[in-house]
C-alpha distance (Angstrom), angle and dihedral (degrees) to the residues before:
residue distance angle dihedral
X1 . . .
X2 3.82 . .
X3 3.81 123.5 .
X4 3.84 89.1 -116.5
X5 3.79 93.2 52.1
X6 3.77 92.4 46.7
X7 3.82 88.7 52.6
X8 3.77 92.9 49.7
X9 3.79 91.4 48.7
X10 3.75 93.1 49.7
X11 3.81 92.3 50.2
X12 3.80 93.1 56.9
X13 3.80 95.6 43.6
X14 3.78 112.2 110.3
X15 3.80 135.9 168.3
X16 3.77 117.0 -116.7
X17 3.76 130.2 -167.8
X18 3.77 124.7 -76.4
X19 3.80 92.3 -106.9
X20 3.79 98.4 119.1
X21 3.80 117.3 -154.2
X22 3.81 95.8 6.5
X23 3.78 110.5 163.6
X24 3.83 116.5 -116.4
X25 3.79 97.0 -109.4
X26 3.76 113.4 -159.9
X27 3.80 95.6 -142.7
X28 3.78 126.5 161.2
X29 3.76 117.0 -71.0
X30 3.77 111.6 -92.0
X31 3.84 90.8 -122.6
X32 3.82 90.6 62.1
X33 3.81 132.4 70.6
X34 2.94 132.3 -43.9
X35 3.79 88.7 31.6
X36 3.82 102.9 35.5
X37 3.82 90.9 -176.9
X38 3.82 95.4 -179.0
X39 3.80 98.5 39.3
X40 3.79 103.0 38.1
X41 3.83 105.8 94.6
X42 3.82 108.5 -111.8
X43 3.75 122.4 -134.6
X44 3.79 100.6 -168.4
X45 3.79 121.2 138.3
X46 3.80 95.8 -103.7
X47 3.83 94.8 48.0
X48 3.83 90.3 50.2
X49 3.79 90.4 48.6
X50 3.81 93.5 46.1
X51 3.78 91.0 53.1
X52 3.78 89.6 55.7
X53 3.77 91.1 43.4
X54 3.81 93.8 52.7
X55 3.85 89.1 51.4
X56 3.79 89.6 52.5
X57 3.75 94.8 -111.7
X58 3.87 92.0 117.4
X59 3.79 126.9 48.6
X60 3.82 136.1 -159.0
X61 3.78 131.6 -160.7
X62 3.77 105.8 -110.6
X63 3.80 96.3 178.2
X64 3.80 92.3 108.9
X65 3.73 140.8 -4.4
X66 3.85 92.5 -102.9
X67 3.81 91.2 46.0
X68 3.83 90.2 54.8
X69 3.75 90.2 52.7
X70 3.82 95.8 45.9
X71 3.79 93.2 48.1
X72 3.80 91.6 49.7
X73 3.83 90.5 49.1
X74 3.84 88.7 51.6
X75 3.79 91.9 47.9
X76 3.77 92.6 53.2
X77 3.82 94.7 42.0
X78 3.81 94.0 -113.6
X79 3.77 117.6 144.5
X80 3.81 119.5 -127.4
X81 3.84 86.3 -141.4
X82 3.78 89.5 68.8
X83 3.80 87.9 75.0
X84 3.77 119.7 141.0
X85 3.85 124.4 179.4
X86 3.77 125.7 -145.1
X87 3.82 123.2 -178.5
X88 3.78 101.7 -178.6
X89 3.79 112.3 101.1
X90 3.77 97.2 -109.9
X91 3.82 105.5 135.7
X92 3.78 142.8 72.8
X93 3.81 84.0 -93.0
X94 3.80 94.2 54.7
X95 3.81 90.8 138.4
X96 3.80 90.6 65.8
X97 3.86 97.9 42.0
X98 3.79 119.7 91.7
X99 3.82 137.8 122.7
X100 3.79 90.1 -80.7
X101 3.85 92.3 51.6
X102 3.81 110.3 30.0
X103 3.79 122.6 -169.6
X104 3.84 114.7 -117.9
X105 3.80 124.6 -143.3
X106 3.81 125.3 -159.9
X107 3.80 126.8 -178.0
X108 3.76 152.4 165.9
X109 3.78 127.0 -173.9
X110 3.81 95.4 -69.2
X111 3.80 109.0 19.8
X112 3.85 133.5 58.8
X113 3.78 122.6 -170.5
X114 3.76 126.8 -167.6
X115 3.85 120.7 -160.6
X116 3.79 128.3 -175.3
X117 3.86 117.4 -177.9
X118 3.79 105.5 -111.7
X119 3.79 93.4 16.7
X120 3.76 143.7 82.7
X121 3.78 128.9 -76.9
X122 3.86 115.3 -104.5
X123 3.79 117.7 -154.3
X124 3.79 132.2 -168.9
X125 3.78 114.4 -178.3
X126 3.79 127.3 177.8
X127 3.80 119.6 -114.3
X128 3.82 113.8 -171.0
X129 3.83 93.3 -135.6
X130 3.86 99.3 34.9
X131 3.79 106.3 30.9
X132 3.79 116.0 -141.4
X133 3.83 115.1 11.1
X134 3.82 111.8 -158.5
X135 3.79 123.0 -148.0
X136 3.76 139.1 170.3
X137 3.82 117.5 -142.5
X138 3.81 110.5 -161.3
X139 3.79 98.6 -159.6
X140 3.81 91.5 166.8
X141 3.80 89.7 92.5
X142 3.74 92.4 75.1
X143 3.85 92.2 154.7
X144 3.77 90.1 64.3
X145 3.80 118.5 86.0
X146 3.83 88.1 -140.0
X147 3.81 112.8 37.5
X148 3.79 113.4 -155.1
X149 3.82 115.9 -83.5
X150 3.78 113.3 -177.0
X151 3.76 130.3 -177.3
X152 3.75 101.0 -137.3
X153 3.84 133.7 -147.6
X154 3.79 92.7 -172.0
X155 3.80 91.9 79.1
X156 3.79 88.7 67.8
X157 3.82 91.0 72.5
X158 3.81 84.3 81.0
X159 3.75 104.7 11.7
X160 3.83 100.9 57.9
X161 3.80 102.0 45.5
X162 3.80 133.9 109.2
X163 3.83 85.1 -66.4
X164 3.85 88.0 78.0
X165 3.81 102.5 20.7
X166 3.82 91.5 -93.8
X167 3.83 89.5 -59.1
X168 3.82 129.1 115.2
X169 3.79 104.4 -77.1
X170 3.81 149.5 128.7
X171 3.78 135.5 -80.9
X172 3.82 130.4 -168.2
X173 3.79 110.3 -169.2
X174 3.76 123.6 -159.6
X175 3.83 110.6 -158.3
X176 3.74 142.7 151.9
X177 3.79 100.8 -108.2
X178 3.81 126.5 -154.0
X179 3.81 126.2 -143.5
X180 3.85 88.3 -96.9
X181 3.78 90.4 57.7
X182 3.82 93.2 -109.3
X183 3.77 120.6 120.9
X184 3.81 136.6 -115.4
X185 3.82 101.4 -172.4
X186 3.78 139.9 3.5
X187 3.85 137.3 -150.4
X188 3.88 139.9 -168.1
X189 3.79 93.2 46.1
X190 3.82 116.1 -158.3
X191 3.82 99.2 -3.9
X192 3.78 139.0 93.2
X193 3.80 129.7 175.7
X194 3.76 143.2 61.2
X195 3.79 95.5 -51.7
X196 3.82 94.2 73.9
X197 3.81 114.0 103.2
X198 3.77 108.3 -111.1
X199 3.79 88.6 -127.3
X200 3.80 87.5 72.2
X201 3.75 97.4 47.9
X202 3.80 140.5 85.0
X203 3.86 101.4 32.4
X204 3.76 105.4 158.6
X205 3.83 92.9 17.8
X206 3.76 131.6 102.2
X207 3.77 121.2 -119.6
X208 3.83 117.9 -163.7
X209 3.72 135.1 -173.9
X210 3.76 129.0 21.4
X211 3.83 92.7 -6.9
X212 3.84 100.0 44.7
X213 3.79 86.1 119.9
X214 3.76 117.2 38.6
X215 3.78 148.5 105.4
X216 3.86 95.7 -48.5
X217 3.79 137.6 85.6
X218 3.84 96.1 -110.2
X219 3.76 124.0 123.1
X220 3.84 93.9 24.2
X221 3.77 132.9 122.2
X222 3.79 126.1 -164.2
X223 3.74 131.3 -140.2
X224 3.82 130.3 -176.2
X225 3.77 116.7 -92.4
X226 3.81 135.4 169.8
X227 3.82 106.6 -70.2
X228 3.80 95.3 12.3
X229 3.78 128.9 -38.0
X230 3.82 143.7 -47.3
X231 3.78 128.6 -137.8
X232 3.82 128.3 -124.4
X233 3.79 129.2 -169.3
X234 3.79 118.5 -95.8
X235 3.83 104.9 -175.0
X236 3.78 117.6 -165.9
X237 3.81 113.0 -89.8
X238 3.83 97.1 15.3
X239 3.83 96.0 102.2
X240 3.80 101.6 26.1
X241 3.79 140.6 43.0
X242 3.79 115.1 -103.8
X243 3.77 89.0 -154.2
X244 3.80 89.4 75.2
X245 3.83 88.8 69.4
X246 3.78 133.3 60.1
X247 3.82 94.6 -123.5
X248 3.81 137.6 15.5
X249 3.83 99.3 -123.3
X250 3.79 141.3 102.0
X251 3.78 96.6 163.8
X252 3.79 128.2 -167.6
X253 3.85 92.9 -130.2
X254 3.81 89.2 53.8
X255 3.79 89.9 49.2
X256 3.87 89.8 53.0
X257 3.77 92.3 50.4
X258 3.80 91.9 47.8
X259 3.83 91.1 49.1
X260 3.80 92.0 50.8
X261 3.80 91.9 51.8
X262 3.81 94.6 49.9
X263 3.81 93.1 56.7
X264 3.82 90.9 46.9
X265 3.73 95.0 50.9
X266 3.78 93.6 48.3
X267 3.80 92.6 53.6
X268 3.79 92.1 46.2
X269 3.76 91.0 51.0
X270 3.78 91.4 49.2
X271 3.80 89.5 51.5
X272 3.80 94.2 50.7
X273 3.80 94.8 49.1
X274 3.80 96.5 43.8
X275 3.79 92.5 48.2
X276 3.79 89.9 51.5
X277 3.80 92.5 48.5
X278 3.80 93.7 46.4
X279 3.84 92.4 49.7
X280 3.84 91.3 49.8
X281 3.82 90.1 49.3
X282 3.82 91.1 50.7
X283 3.86 94.7 41.3
X284 3.77 92.3 -113.3
X285 3.82 95.9 -28.8
X286 3.76 130.2 88.2
X287 3.81 115.2 -126.2
X288 3.79 123.2 -136.3
X289 3.84 95.4 -103.4
X290 3.83 91.5 48.9
X291 3.77 91.2 43.9
X292 3.80 88.3 58.7
X293 3.78 90.6 52.1
X294 3.79 90.6 48.3
X295 3.83 90.8 49.8
X296 3.81 89.7 54.2
X297 3.87 93.1 51.4
X298 3.86 89.4 47.0
X299 3.79 90.5 51.9
X300 3.78 90.8 50.8
X301 3.75 91.4 49.5
X302 3.83 92.1 49.0
X303 3.77 89.4 50.9
X304 3.81 91.3 48.8
X305 3.77 94.3 47.2
X306 3.83 89.5 51.0
X307 3.81 92.6 48.1
X308 3.79 96.3 -117.0
X309 3.83 108.0 176.9
X310 3.81 94.4 11.6
X311 3.75 112.4 173.9
X312 3.76 115.9 -109.7
X313 3.76 118.4 -106.0
X314 3.78 121.3 -119.7
X315 3.78 117.6 -75.9
X316 3.79 107.1 -83.0
X317 3.79 92.2 28.2
X318 3.78 130.5 -105.4
X319 3.81 124.8 -55.6
X320 3.83 107.0 -157.5
X321 3.79 129.6 -148.5
X322 3.83 100.2 -95.3
X323 3.84 94.0 -137.5
X324 3.81 94.8 55.4
X325 3.83 91.2 39.9
X326 3.81 89.0 56.2
X327 3.80 92.6 47.4
X328 3.79 92.4 46.0
X329 3.81 93.4 50.9
X330 3.78 91.8 45.2
X331 3.82 85.8 72.5
X332 3.80 92.7 59.2
X333 3.78 117.5 139.0
X334 3.81 100.5 -153.7
X335 3.74 129.1 -172.0
X336 3.80 126.9 -140.5
X337 3.80 94.2 -79.6
X338 3.80 89.8 52.7
X339 3.83 97.3 -109.1
X340 3.81 121.5 137.0
X341 3.75 137.2 177.9
X342 3.83 87.0 -120.2
X343 3.75 93.9 63.3
X344 3.74 108.0 122.5
X345 3.82 134.4 -132.1
X346 3.80 103.1 173.5
X347 3.78 96.0 172.6
X348 3.80 103.1 94.0
X349 3.79 97.8 -18.5
X350 3.79 139.2 27.2
X351 3.77 103.2 -113.3
X352 3.77 138.8 39.9
X353 3.82 90.3 -141.5
X354 3.79 109.3 38.6
X355 3.75 100.5 -139.0
X356 3.75 121.3 103.1
X357 3.82 119.4 -104.4
X358 3.80 85.7 -143.7
X359 3.84 89.2 83.2
X360 3.84 82.3 80.9
X361 3.79 94.7 61.2
X362 3.86 131.1 98.2
X363 3.80 91.3 -114.1
X364 3.81 91.4 60.9
X365 3.80 94.8 39.1
X366 3.84 88.6 49.8
X367 3.83 96.8 54.0
X368 3.84 112.1 130.0
X369 3.78 110.6 -91.1
X370 3.75 93.7 -121.6
X371 3.76 89.2 58.5
X372 3.77 100.9 33.4
X373 3.85 91.3 55.1
X374 3.84 87.9 57.7
X375 3.84 91.8 50.3
X376 3.80 94.1 47.7
X377 3.76 90.5 48.1
X378 3.80 88.5 49.7
X379 3.79 92.7 50.0
X380 3.83 91.7 47.7
X381 3.79 89.9 51.7
X382 3.77 95.3 44.2
X383 3.80 92.6 51.2
X384 3.83 95.3 53.9
X385 3.77 108.5 121.1
X386 3.81 90.5 -149.4
X387 3.78 127.0 35.6
X388 3.77 98.1 6.6
X389 3.84 124.4 140.2
X390 3.81 110.1 -66.0
X391 3.85 91.0 -130.5
X392 3.78 87.4 74.3
X393 3.77 97.6 52.2
X394 3.77 90.0 106.9
X395 3.82 85.1 79.5
X396 3.81 109.9 78.4
X397 3.78 118.7 -136.4
X398 3.82 94.7 -106.6
X399 3.83 90.1 54.4
X400 3.81 93.2 46.8
X401 3.79 89.2 50.3
X402 3.82 91.9 50.3
X403 3.80 92.8 47.8
X404 3.78 92.8 49.0
X405 3.85 90.7 49.8
X406 3.83 90.0 53.1
X407 3.87 92.9 46.8
X408 3.84 93.4 47.6
X409 3.82 95.8 45.4
X410 3.83 92.4 46.9
X411 3.81 91.8 48.5
X412 3.78 99.0 -111.5
X413 3.84 93.8 114.7
X414 3.79 126.7 31.2
X415 3.83 118.1 -114.5
X416 3.84 111.2 -107.6
């Protein structure tokens, strides 16, 4: 394959959601009724914060570029230890991103922030009715009392493709990047989420700590060679200055949490939009054909929430960055016996109790009733210790019982 063809292929590669075999539904565009993505007022965490900021009720530290970033992270309750570094040019600010100037990502359950030294801040925050809302925060104008905050449509060039059923969503490319930031090859075509083998992930990303070297595509650069390309090591910190970033990590465990969240958010957004479309088509009701489609999406979300098909962790397990592990566990929602959906396993799987902690987020709580009822019924059925669907037999009875106890005591499932 020629160098040019490899480059073209890599530029069109995208990651789509974990919903395998979903039909390509020709639904109404998300910018049109009943969705009105650009005209429906958003209520995501960043929009609400920015409204207060523009009124002067919120302040940032404009003493330096890094200070601006850190103060925004603090304001939005996003830990600096969630930092991930990507050096492939896969952003609106592609002209700034390269191995010598990686883009950093920071996130919590509902907000994602992109930072490129010398560039603008990119924010994607989850609105329960709209899904991800994308904004650009031009903090360079530090002399202005109200730096420019723009809700952008340009992000949709990548964030509303087949990766997310032509709806606002997330991607996580894995490519072989060049020194220029461009790409020579790509992996994990049309999928995002925790089911992807780790061996297909992290191309164009840095991995630090115990798993800097491992069975993944991280920390590699590509260069043209006869018949294709060859890869070269690109260890973290060799080509860039760590002082440009708040912390010196891009940890594998953090990558795994980030990946899990992207797949969840894409499925939830699909559910919200399809439910709205089906209700409009049925004048407030959902017809039998559309009900079957909604049932299928609900089943896929139940499977995802319960980690069906989760990719195995590396041999020997995962050794997390202690700082991010501490911050992640600080957000535990524990029940009376001390158990939480954030409790870690890290030997062959991420969590001790295989049910996503994201069921405790506003995006899950805000699911349309017609869809949420299906998901809760699916979870109740899946967690039966006897007579449940065979596809959930990978969960032993003790684990099902523990998960159900957490979901009941935290108000996700009703007591029976």
